[in-house]
KEKE-3310 file (N, C-alpha, C; in steps of 0.2 Angstrom, whole numbers, plus 5000, padded with zeros to 4 digits):
npx = (5536:5528:5518:5508:5507:5501:5489:5483:5481:5471:5454:5442:5429:5412:5397:5380:5371:5355:5355:5368:5384:5396:5413:5421:5434:5447:5453:5458:5471:5473:5466:5473:5485:5480:5478:5490:5503:5516:5527:5527:5518:5502:5485:5474:5460:5444:5437:5424:5415:5404:5389:5374:5365:5369:5366:5352:5349:5353:5344:5332:5335:5340:5349:5359:5362:5369:5380:5386:5389:5398:5410:5426:5430:5420:5419:5416:5410:5400:5394:5382:5381:5392:5388:5378:5386:5394:5385:5380:5391:5397:5409:5422:5421:5429:5425:5429:5433:5431:5438:5448:5454:5459:5468:5478:5481:5488:5499:5505:5507:5517:5527:5530:5533:5523:5516:5504:5488:5477:5460:5446:5436:5435:5445:5455:5455:5459:5472:5477:5477:5486:5498:5499:5500:5512:5521:5521:5528:5522:5522:5516:5509:5500:5486:5469:5456:5439:5432:5434:5433:5435:5434:5440:5453:5457:5458:5468:5478:5479:5483:5496:5503:5508:5503:5498:5488:5473:5462:5446:5437:5421:5409:5396:5384:5392:5406:5409:5404:5412:5424:5422:5421:5434:5442:5438:5445:5458:5463:5473:5476:5473:5457:5448:5434:5432:5423:5421:5433:5446:5443:5442:5455:5463:5459:5448:5435:5428:5431:5422:5427:5440:5435:5421:5421:5427:5417:5408:5399:5400:5391:5381:5387:5389:5376:5372:5380:5376:5360:5352:5353:5344:5334:5340:5346:5335:5332:5340:5332:5323:5332:5336:5324:5322:5332:5329:5317:5321:5323:5335)
npy = (4709:4712:4725:4720:4707:4708:4714:4703:4694:4700:4698:4697:4706:4702:4704:4700:4700:4698:4681:4680:4680:4693:4697:4710:4717:4729:4736:4734:4730:4723:4712:4707:4704:4694:4684:4681:4679:4688:4680:4673:4662:4655:4657:4644:4641:4649:4663:4675:4688:4700:4707:4718:4711:4698:4695:4697:4686:4675:4676:4672:4660:4644:4636:4645:4652:4642:4640:4652:4652:4642:4647:4653:4666:4680:4695:4712:4719:4727:4743:4745:4735:4738:4750:4745:4738:4747:4755:4746:4741:4753:4758:4762:4754:4748:4747:4733:4731:4717:4716:4725:4719:4707:4711:4717:4707:4698:4706:4706:4692:4691:4698:4690:4678:4668:4654:4654:4650:4651:4651:4650:4662:4667:4659:4668:4679:4673:4669:4682:4687:4679:4682:4695:4694:4687:4697:4705:4699:4689:4673:4662:4647:4640:4639:4638:4640:4645:4636:4622:4604:4593:4591:4583:4582:4595:4597:4589:4595:4607:4602:4596:4607:4614:4626:4639:4648:4650:4656:4659:4663:4663:4667:4669:4658:4648:4648:4647:4635:4626:4629:4624:4610:4608:4611:4601:4590:4595:4604:4613:4626:4643:4650:4659:4667:4676:4682:4694:4699:4696:4701:4714:4717:4715:4724:4723:4725:4740:4747:4757:4775:4781:4792:4789:4777:4781:4788:4779:4775:4766:4756:4764:4769:4756:4753:4764:4761:4748:4747:4736:4731:4736:4729:4721:4731:4738:4729:4733:4743:4735:4729:4740:4743:4732:4733:4745:4741:4732:4719:4713)
npz = (4597:4581:4574:4565:4569:4582:4578:4572:4583:4590:4593:4580:4577:4574:4564:4563:4549:4544:4540:4539:4545:4547:4546:4554:4548:4552:4541:4524:4524:4536:4533:4522:4529:4537:4528:4521:4531:4540:4540:4529:4529:4525:4526:4528:4521:4516:4507:4505:4497:4504:4501:4500:4491:4491:4505:4504:4495:4503:4513:4505:4501:4507:4502:4496:4508:4514:4506:4508:4522:4521:4519:4526:4529:4529:4521:4521:4507:4500:4502:4509:4518:4525:4532:4540:4549:4554:4561:4571:4578:4582:4578:4567:4551:4537:4520:4509:4494:4483:4471:4472:4483:4479:4469:4477:4485:4476:4474:4487:4488:4478:4484:4494:4488:4486:4480:4467:4460:4446:4442:4430:4420:4402:4390:4383:4392:4404:4400:4397:4410:4417:4410:4414:4428:4429:4424:4434:4443:4450:4458:4448:4447:4440:4428:4423:4412:4413:4406:4407:4407:4414:4430:4440:4434:4435:4449:4452:4446:4453:4465:4462:4458:4469:4473:4485:4486:4478:4466:4460:4446:4442:4444:4456:4463:4458:4458:4472:4475:4468:4474:4486:4483:4479:4490:4499:4494:4494:4506:4510:4505:4502:4497:4485:4479:4464:4455:4442:4442:4435:4422:4424:4429:4418:4409:4401:4405:4411:4427:4439:4440:4450:4459:4460:4466:4478:4484:4486:4476:4466:4463:4457:4446:4439:4436:4428:4417:4414:4411:4412:4424:4433:4440:4449:4457:4462:4472:4483:4489:4496:4505:4513:4518:4526:4535:4542:4548:4557:4553:4548)
capx = (5531:5527:5511:5504:5505:5497:5482:5480:5480:5465:5448:5439:5421:5407:5390:5375:5366:5351:5358:5375:5389:5401:5419:5423:5441:5448:5454:5460:5478:5472:5463:5479:5490:5477:5478:5497:5506:5523:5532:5525:5513:5496:5479:5471:5453:5441:5434:5418:5413:5397:5385:5367:5362:5371:5362:5345:5349:5354:5337:5327:5337:5344:5355:5363:5365:5374:5386:5390:5392:5404:5417:5428:5430:5415:5421:5411:5411:5395:5393:5376:5384:5397:5384:5375:5391:5396:5379:5379:5397:5399:5416:5423:5423:5430:5423:5434:5430:5434:5442:5454:5457:5462:5474:5483:5483:5493:5505:5508:5509:5523:5532:5532:5534:5518:5513:5497:5485:5471:5455:5440:5436:5436:5452:5459:5455:5463:5479:5480:5478:5492:5503:5500:5503:5519:5524:5521:5532:5518:5524:5510:5511:5496:5480:5464:5451:5432:5428:5437:5427:5437:5435:5445:5460:5459:5460:5474:5483:5480:5487:5503:5506:5511:5499:5495:5482:5469:5457:5441:5432:5416:5402:5393:5388:5396:5413:5410:5403:5418:5429:5420:5423:5441:5444:5436:5451:5464:5462:5479:5476:5468:5453:5444:5430:5433:5419:5423:5440:5451:5441:5444:5462:5466:5456:5443:5429:5430:5428:5420:5432:5442:5431:5415:5423:5428:5411:5404:5394:5402:5384:5377:5391:5387:5369:5372:5384:5372:5354:5348:5354:5339:5330:5345:5348:5329:5333:5343:5327:5321:5337:5336:5318:5323:5336:5325:5312:5324:5323:5341)
capy = (4707:4718:4727:4716:4701:4711:4715:4696:4691:4703:4695:4701:4707:4700:4706:4695:4703:4693:4675:4680:4684:4696:4699:4717:4719:4736:4738:4729:4728:4718:4706:4704:4701:4688:4679:4680:4682:4691:4675:4670:4657:4657:4655:4639:4643:4652:4670:4677:4695:4700:4714:4717:4707:4691:4695:4695:4680:4671:4676:4669:4653:4641:4634:4651:4653:4637:4642:4658:4650:4637:4651:4654:4673:4684:4701:4717:4722:4732:4749:4744:4730:4742:4755:4742:4736:4753:4757:4741:4741:4759:4759:4762:4748:4750:4743:4730:4729:4711:4717:4728:4714:4702:4714:4718:4700:4696:4710:4703:4685:4692:4700:4684:4672:4663:4651:4656:4646:4655:4647:4654:4667:4665:4657:4673:4683:4669:4670:4689:4688:4675:4686:4701:4692:4686:4703:4708:4694:4684:4666:4659:4640:4636:4642:4634:4644:4643:4631:4615:4599:4588:4594:4579:4584:4602:4597:4585:4600:4611:4598:4595:4613:4617:4632:4640:4653:4648:4661:4656:4668:4659:4670:4667:4654:4643:4648:4645:4628:4623:4630:4619:4603:4607:4611:4594:4586:4599:4609:4616:4632:4649:4650:4665:4668:4683:4685:4696:4702:4695:4705:4721:4717:4715:4730:4721:4728:4746:4748:4764:4779:4781:4796:4786:4772:4784:4791:4773:4776:4761:4753:4769:4768:4750:4754:4768:4757:4742:4748:4730:4729:4740:4725:4719:4737:4739:4725:4737:4746:4730:4728:4746:4743:4726:4736:4750:4738:4727:4712:4710)
capz = (4593:4577:4575:4562:4573:4587:4575:4570:4589:4592:4590:4575:4578:4568:4564:4559:4545:4542:4541:4537:4550:4543:4550:4554:4548:4552:4534:4519:4526:4541:4530:4518:4533:4540:4523:4520:4537:4539:4540:4522:4529:4521:4530:4524:4521:4510:4508:4501:4498:4506:4499:4501:4486:4494:4511:4502:4492:4508:4516:4501:4499:4512:4499:4496:4515:4516:4502:4511:4528:4520:4518:4533:4530:4525:4522:4519:4501:4499:4507:4513:4523:4530:4536:4545:4553:4558:4566:4576:4582:4584:4576:4559:4547:4530:4514:4506:4487:4481:4465:4475:4488:4475:4466:4483:4488:4472:4476:4493:4486:4474:4489:4499:4484:4488:4474:4465:4454:4445:4438:4428:4414:4396:4389:4382:4398:4409:4398:4399:4417:4419:4408:4418:4434:4428:4423:4441:4447:4454:4457:4446:4446:4435:4426:4420:4411:4416:4401:4408:4406:4419:4437:4443:4432:4438:4456:4452:4443:4458:4470:4460:4457:4475:4475:4492:4485:4472:4465:4455:4443:4438:4446:4462:4468:4455:4460:4479:4475:4465:4479:4492:4481:4478:4497:4502:4493:4495:4511:4512:4502:4503:4491:4485:4473:4462:4450:4435:4443:4429:4416:4426:4430:4411:4406:4396:4408:4415:4433:4440:4441:4458:4463:4461:4471:4485:4486:4487:4471:4461:4461:4452:4439:4435:4434:4422:4412:4412:4414:4413:4431:4437:4444:4455:4461:4466:4478:4488:4493:4501:4510:4517:4522:4531:4540:4546:4552:4562:4551:4547)
cpx = (5529:5519:5506:5502:5501:5490:5479:5478:5473:5459:5445:5431:5417:5400:5385:5370:5362:5354:5365:5380:5395:5407:5420:5430:5442:5449:5456:5467:5477:5470:5469:5484:5487:5478:5486:5501:5513:5528:5531:5521:5507:5490:5476:5463:5450:5438:5429:5416:5406:5394:5378:5363:5363:5367:5355:5344:5349:5347:5332:5329:5342:5350:5361:5366:5370:5380:5390:5393:5397:5410:5419:5429:5424:5416:5416:5413:5407:5395:5387:5377:5388:5393:5381:5380:5393:5391:5379:5385:5400:5406:5417:5425:5423:5427:5429:5432:5434:5439:5449:5458:5461:5469:5480:5485:5488:5499:5509:5510:5516:5528:5535:5533:5530:5515:5506:5494:5478:5466:5449:5441:5436:5444:5457:5460:5460:5471:5482:5481:5484:5498:5505:5503:5510:5524:5525:5525:5529:5521:5518:5512:5506:5490:5476:5458:5444:5429:5431:5431:5429:5439:5440:5452:5462:5461:5466:5480:5485:5485:5494:5506:5510:5508:5497:5489:5479:5463:5453:5437:5427:5409:5400:5386:5392:5403:5414:5409:5409:5423:5428:5422:5431:5444:5443:5442:5458:5463:5467:5480:5471:5464:5449:5440:5430:5429:5422:5430:5445:5449:5443:5451:5465:5463:5451:5436:5432:5427:5426:5426:5433:5437:5424:5416:5423:5422:5406:5398:5396:5395:5381:5381:5389:5380:5368:5375:5380:5365:5350:5349:5349:5336:5334:5346:5341:5329:5336:5338:5324:5326:5337:5329:5318:5327:5332:5319:5315:5324:5329:5346)
cpy = (4713:4719:4723:4709:4703:4711:4708:4693:4694:4699:4699:4700:4704:4702:4702:4700:4698:4686:4675:4684:4687:4699:4707:4719:4726:4739:4732:4726:4723:4712:4703:4701:4695:4682:4676:4683:4685:4686:4671:4664:4659:4653:4650:4639:4646:4659:4671:4684:4695:4707:4713:4712:4699:4690:4693:4688:4674:4670:4672:4661:4650:4638:4639:4652:4648:4638:4647:4656:4645:4641:4653:4662:4676:4691:4706:4721:4728:4737:4748:4739:4734:4747:4751:4740:4741:4755:4752:4741:4747:4760:4759:4755:4750:4745:4740:4727:4722:4712:4720:4723:4709:4705:4715:4712:4697:4700:4707:4696:4686:4694:4694:4678:4666:4661:4652:4652:4650:4650:4652:4659:4663:4663:4663:4678:4679:4670:4677:4690:4685:4679:4692:4700:4691:4692:4707:4704:4690:4677:4662:4652:4636:4640:4638:4639:4641:4638:4624:4610:4593:4591:4590:4581:4591:4601:4594:4590:4605:4608:4598:4601:4616:4624:4633:4645:4651:4653:4659:4662:4665:4662:4666:4664:4648:4642:4645:4637:4624:4623:4624:4612:4602:4607:4604:4589:4589:4605:4614:4623:4637:4650:4656:4666:4675:4686:4687:4700:4702:4700:4712:4722:4718:4720:4729:4724:4734:4746:4756:4768:4780:4786:4793:4781:4775:4786:4785:4773:4771:4758:4757:4769:4762:4750:4758:4765:4751:4743:4742:4728:4732:4735:4723:4725:4739:4735:4728:4741:4741:4729:4734:4745:4737:4729:4740:4747:4732:4720:4709:4713)
cpz = (4588:4577:4571:4565:4579:4584:4574:4577:4592:4589:4585:4576:4572:4569:4560:4556:4541:4544:4540:4542:4546:4547:4549:4554:4548:4545:4530:4521:4531:4538:4526:4523:4537:4535:4522:4526:4535:4538:4533:4523:4527:4525:4525:4526:4515:4512:4503:4502:4499:4504:4500:4497:4489:4501:4509:4499:4498:4512:4512:4500:4504:4509:4498:4503:4516:4512:4506:4518:4527:4520:4526:4534:4526:4526:4519:4513:4499:4504:4511:4519:4528:4534:4541:4551:4558:4563:4572:4581:4585:4584:4569:4557:4540:4525:4511:4499:4485:4476:4468:4479:4484:4472:4472:4485:4483:4473:4482:4492:4482:4479:4493:4495:4485:4481:4473:4459:4453:4440:4436:4422:4408:4394:4388:4388:4403:4407:4399:4406:4420:4416:4412:4425:4434:4427:4430:4446:4452:4453:4455:4444:4442:4434:4422:4419:4413:4411:4402:4408:4411:4425:4440:4441:4435:4445:4457:4451:4449:4464:4468:4459:4463:4476:4482:4491:4478:4472:4459:4453:4439:4440:4452:4461:4465:4457:4467:4479:4473:4471:4485:4490:4481:4485:4500:4500:4494:4500:4513:4509:4504:4497:4491:4478:4471:4457:4443:4436:4438:4424:4418:4426:4423:4407:4401:4399:4412:4422:4434:4442:4448:4462:4465:4466:4478:4488:4487:4482:4465:4459:4456:4445:4435:4433:4428:4416:4409:4415:4415:4421:4436:4442:4450:4459:4465:4472:4484:4492:4498:4506:4515:4521:4528:4537:4545:4550:4556:4560:4548:4552)
residu = (MET:ASN:ASN:SER:THR:GLU:VAL:LEU:GLN:GLN:PRO:ILE:ALA:ALA:VAL:ASN:ILE:GLY:PRO:VAL:PRO:VAL:SER:ALA:PHE:VAL:ASP:MET:GLN:GLN:LEU:LEU:THR:PHE:ILE:ILE:ARG:ASP:ASP:ALA:SER:VAL:TYR:ALA:GLY:SER:ALA:ILE:ALA:ILE:ASN:PRO:GLU:LYS:VAL:LEU:SER:ALA:MET:ARG:SER:ALA:ASP:ILE:ALA:ALA:VAL:ILE:SER:GLY:ALA:ASP:ILE:ARG:TYR:ALA:ASP:GLY:ILE:GLY:VAL:VAL:LYS:VAL:MET:ARG:SER:ARG:LEU:LYS:GLN:ASN:VAL:GLN:ARG:ILE:PRO:GLY:CYS:GLU:LEU:TRP:GLN:GLN:LEU:MET:LYS:ARG:ALA:ALA:ALA:TYR:ASN:VAL:PRO:VAL:PHE:ILE:VAL:GLY:ALA:LYS:PRO:GLU:ILE:CYS:GLN:GLN:THR:ALA:ASP:LYS:LEU:LEU:GLU:GLN:HIS:VAL:ASN:LEU:VAL:GLY:ARG:VAL:ASP:GLY:TYR:PHE:THR:ASP:GLU:GLY:ALA:LEU:ILE:THR:GLN:ILE:LYS:GLN:SER:GLY:ALA:ARG:ILE:VAL:THR:VAL:ALA:MET:GLY:SER:PRO:LYS:GLN:GLU:LEU:LEU:ILE:GLN:ARG:ILE:ARG:ALA:GLN:HIS:PRO:GLU:CYS:PHE:TYR:MET:GLY:VAL:GLY:GLY:THR:TYR:ASP:VAL:PHE:THR:GLY:ASN:VAL:LYS:ARG:ALA:PRO:PRO:LEU:TRP:CYS:LYS:LEU:ASN:LEU:GLU:TRP:THR:TYR:ARG:LEU:LEU:ALA:GLN:PRO:SER:ARG:ILE:GLY:ARG:GLN:LEU:GLY:LEU:LEU:ARG:TYR:VAL:TRP:LEU:TYR:TRP:THR:GLY:LYS:ILE)
# end
């Protein structure tokens, strides 16, 4: 038995943060191997990134909580979530940024020739994403930008493509709701909502420099780049207060 198989057979601890149970994957590699196994089989289910903002949204809205609970894998994207998990589990838990996870998942899909279908973003961004994935030898079997008008035709196209991984870039919770509807008719794939990842992947939106990411200050970089996010970032203070008062 190889090491990756041994890791997959170990139960993955989960921590309830407010109404959201979050899986404590050891690191990104464990999650990647969970999705695409070493025999090239693919986990059939869906994943959603969890950060403090999503936790707060789930606490305010039962509808949002239901969307989040509809995903099979809820992984820790935000450092605020990771810190709570480390404190409660008394073990190291690594942050798994959704943008990086998607890019590494595409590389693993290319290595194992897993067919991929991408949905979302503006037409030109979707095209650029497709072109770059093909350059990286990803077995891309279909793409549809976020301005489609016939959802039924989209689902039929995904079914007929033979895709095993479908990623959707339409923003949350719109992308998760679409994933739920597609899964209801075609459950054999792995689905992942990826927000603005295609924009970052194609270089149309700059991500925080590596040092900022390493220091877990990516949120600060985004705030400096987009001051209009101040209202959303102030919500983090509420998250911290809820944690210290034992309400999450």
